C-alpha positions in Angstrom: 75.1 -43.3 57.1 73.8 -41.2 54.2 71.1 -38.8 54.8 68.4 -37.9 52.4 68.8 -34.9 50.3 66.9 -31.8 51.2 67.1 -30.2 47.8 63.7 -31.3 46.8 60.8 -33.3 48.2 60.7 -35.2 44.8 64.3 -36.6 45.3 64.3 -39.9 47.1 67.1 -41.9 48.6 67.5 -45.2 50.4 69.1 -45.4 53.8 71.6 -48.2 54.3 74.3 -49.0 56.8 77.7 -50.3 55.6 80.7 -51.6 57.5 84.2 -50.6 57.4 85.1 -53.1 54.6 82.4 -51.6 52.5 80.2 -54.8 52.7 76.5 -54.6 53.1 75.4 -56.0 56.4 71.6 -55.5 56.0 69.4 -55.5 53.0 68.1 -52.2 51.9 64.9 -51.1 53.6 62.1 -51.0 51.1 59.2 -48.7 51.8 56.0 -50.5 50.6 53.5 -48.5 48.7 50.0 -48.1 50.2 47.3 -50.2 48.7 45.1 -48.1 46.5 41.7 -49.5 45.6 40.8 -48.2 42.1 41.8 -45.0 40.6 41.8 -41.8 42.5 39.0 -40.5 40.4 36.8 -43.6 40.6 33.5 -43.5 42.5 33.0 -46.3 44.9 29.7 -48.1 44.6 28.3 -51.5 45.7 29.2 -52.7 42.2 32.8 -51.5 42.1 33.4 -52.9 45.7 32.0 -56.2 44.7 34.6 -56.3 41.9 37.3 -55.9 44.5 36.1 -59.0 46.6 37.7 -62.3 46.0 35.8 -64.8 43.9 33.7 -67.1 45.8 30.3 -67.7 47.4 29.9 -64.2 48.8 29.2 -61.7 46.0 27.5 -58.4 46.4 24.9 -57.6 43.8 22.8 -54.5 43.4 19.5 -53.7 41.7 16.0 -52.4 42.5 14.6 -55.9 42.9 17.5 -57.6 44.6 17.6 -58.4 48.3 20.8 -57.9 50.3 19.7 -60.6 52.7 21.1 -64.1 52.3 19.4 -67.1 54.0 21.7 -70.1 54.6 19.1 -72.5 55.9 15.3 -72.8 55.6 14.7 -76.2 57.4 13.1 -74.4 60.3 10.1 -73.4 58.2 7.2 -75.9 58.6 4.8 -76.6 55.7 1.2 -76.3 56.8 -0.7 -79.6 56.9 -4.2 -79.3 55.4 -5.1 -83.0 55.8 -7.7 -82.1 58.3 -9.7 -80.1 55.7 -9.3 -82.6 52.9 -11.7 -85.4 52.2 -10.5 -88.9 53.4 -11.0 -90.3 49.8 -8.2 -88.0 48.4 -5.6 -88.0 51.2 -3.7 -91.0 49.9 -1.4 -89.8 47.1 -1.3 -93.3 45.6 -5.0 -93.6 44.9 -6.5 -91.9 41.9 -9.3 -89.3 42.6 -11.4 -90.9 39.9 -12.1 -93.9 42.1 -13.8 -91.8 44.7 -15.6 -89.4 42.3 -19.1 -90.9 43.0 -18.8 -90.7 46.7 -17.5 -87.1 46.6 -20.3 -86.1 44.2 -23.0 -87.7 46.4 -21.8 -85.5 49.3 -22.0 -82.3 47.0 -25.5 -83.3 45.8 -26.6 -83.8 49.4 -25.4 -80.4 50.5 -26.9 -78.7 47.4 -30.2 -80.4 48.0 -30.2 -79.4 51.6 -29.5 -75.8 50.6 -32.4 -75.8 48.0 -34.8 -77.2 50.5 -33.8 -74.7 53.1 -34.2 -71.9 50.6 -37.6 -73.0 49.5 -38.8 -73.2 53.1 -37.6 -69.6 53.7 -39.2 -68.4 50.5 -42.5 -70.1 51.6 -42.3 -68.4 54.9 -41.8 -65.0 53.3 -44.6 -65.5 50.9 -47.0 -66.8 53.6 -46.3 -63.8 55.8 -46.7 -61.4 52.9 -50.1 -62.9 51.9 -51.2 -63.0 55.6 -50.5 -59.3 55.9 -53.1 -58.6 53.2 -55.8 -60.6 54.9 -58.6 -59.2 57.0 -57.6 -57.8 60.4 -58.5 -59.5 63.7 -61.5 -57.2 64.5 -63.0 -58.0 61.0 -62.4 -61.8 61.4 -64.1 -61.6 64.8 -67.3 -60.4 63.1 -67.0 -63.1 60.3 -69.5 -65.2 62.2 -72.2 -64.5 64.8 -74.3 -66.7 66.9 -77.9 -65.9 67.8 -80.1 -67.8 70.3 -83.4 -68.5 68.5 -85.2 -68.3 71.8 -84.5 -64.6 71.9 -86.5 -64.0 68.8 -90.4 -64.0 69.7 -92.9 -65.4 67.4 -94.3 -63.0 64.9 -91.4 -60.5 65.3 -88.3 -59.7 63.4 -85.1 -58.9 65.3 -82.2 -56.9 63.8 -78.6 -57.7 64.4 -75.3 -56.4 63.1 -73.3 -58.8 61.0 -70.1 -57.6 58.9 -71.3 -54.0 59.2 -74.7 -54.8 57.7 -78.1 -55.2 59.4 -79.3 -58.8 59.7 -83.1 -59.6 59.9 -84.1 -62.8 61.8 -87.9 -63.3 61.7 -89.8 -65.8 63.6 -92.8 -66.4 61.4 -96.2 -67.7 62.6 -98.0 -70.6 61.0 -100.4 -68.2 59.2 -97.4 -66.3 57.6 -95.8 -69.6 56.5 -99.1 -70.9 54.8 -99.7 -67.4 53.2 -96.2 -67.2 51.7 -96.3 -70.8 50.4 -99.6 -70.1 48.6 -98.2 -67.2 46.5 -97.7 -68.2 42.9 -94.2 -68.1 41.8 -95.1 -66.9 38.3 -96.5 -63.7 39.7 -93.2 -62.7 41.3 -90.6 -60.3 39.8 -87.8 -62.4 41.1 -89.4 -65.9 41.0 -88.4 -67.9 44.0 -90.5 -70.3 46.2 -90.7 -70.0 49.9 -89.1 -73.3 50.7 -86.1 -72.3 48.7 -85.4 -69.2 50.9 -85.7 -70.9 54.4 -84.1 -74.0 56.1 -86.7 -74.0 58.8 -90.1 -72.8 57.9 -90.6 -70.7 61.1 -87.3 -68.8 60.7 -86.5 -66.3 57.9 -83.0 -64.9 57.9 -82.2 -62.2 55.3 -79.9 -59.1 55.0 -81.7 -55.9 55.7 -80.4 -54.1 52.7 -82.8 -53.0 50.0 -81.8 -54.3 46.5 -82.7 -51.1 44.9 -80.3 -48.5 46.3 -79.0 -50.1 49.5 -81.4 -48.6 52.0 -82.6 -50.3 55.2 -86.2 -51.5 55.1 -88.6 -51.4 57.9 -89.7 -54.8 59.3 -93.5 -55.8 59.8 -94.6 -53.0 57.4 -95.7 -52.5 53.8 -98.6 -53.8 51.8 -97.6 -57.4 52.2 -96.8 -57.5 56.0 -93.1 -58.2 55.5 -90.6 -55.3 54.9 -91.0 -51.9 53.5 -88.4 -49.5 52.3 -89.6 -45.9 52.7 -87.0 -44.3 50.5 -88.4 -45.4 47.3 -91.5 -47.5 48.2 -90.2 -51.0 47.8 -92.5 -53.6 49.4 -91.4 -57.2 50.4 -93.5 -60.0 51.7 -92.8 -62.2 54.9 -90.4 -64.4 52.8 -88.2 -61.3 51.9 -89.4 -61.5 48.2 -90.0 -58.2 46.2 -93.7 -57.7 45.5 -94.1 -54.0 44.7 -91.8 -51.0 44.0 -88.5 -50.4 42.1 -86.4 -53.0 43.7 -85.4 -55.6 41.2 -84.5 -58.6 43.4 -85.4 -60.3 46.6 -83.7 -59.6 49.9 -80.3 -61.5 50.0 -80.0 -64.6 52.1 -76.6 -65.1 53.9 -75.0 -68.4 54.7 -76.2 -69.9 58.0 -76.7 -73.1 59.8 -78.8 -74.3 62.8 -77.1 -75.9 65.7 -79.7 -76.9 68.3 -81.2 -73.7 69.6 -78.5 -71.7 67.9 -78.1 -70.1 64.4 -74.6 -69.4 63.1 -74.5 -66.9 60.4 -71.3 -66.7 58.3 
């Protein structure tokens, strides 16, 4: 048996066993070299390692937008079915959509028309509430009309009521006053108006107690003509509420009223 030389670590020798007749009995023992991947100075990356792999289906690639996951089957993913949300006219893939165009448009027009009608109704409600907010309040509307019993006004007297914040004169005239006022010539009046034009019943005269000069309140059953007298500036009215003397330019105003049996409704 030969031993390896100890002179240097760089000197190599092979060990073998020989028989007496100098014939080789076993083959030389060969020391295999270790597998070296790449050069000693090579930097191992995913790319260099992928080059060492055998060619086939499994290849490693690298990159910023490359996924390292591999999916071998996708049969377990179910595609959503939207047939419930589709119209029945377009579910069949073998039928052209042009054949059901009219039916589908009718539904669209119906929905659009319903929306327009609803919008107009809402707009009408908003406008109505806005206009109603600018109308007169409840207390003012309560005074819009008043009812007066004619039996409460004695003959030959004038009773004052309050209507819409203004004095209201209701005068129960006697037969002599009616005849006297009807006999007055219209041409002699500053504001020409006949007596029958100012009353609906001859025995009742209903006028506003506001002087047409500067808005003062006249005194009833006073003055030179036995009707109404304004002491502020000396305006005289007769028993028909017509101006006869003084600075007032017009007759006393007559409101809207109507008679219902023994009642008079003003307003």
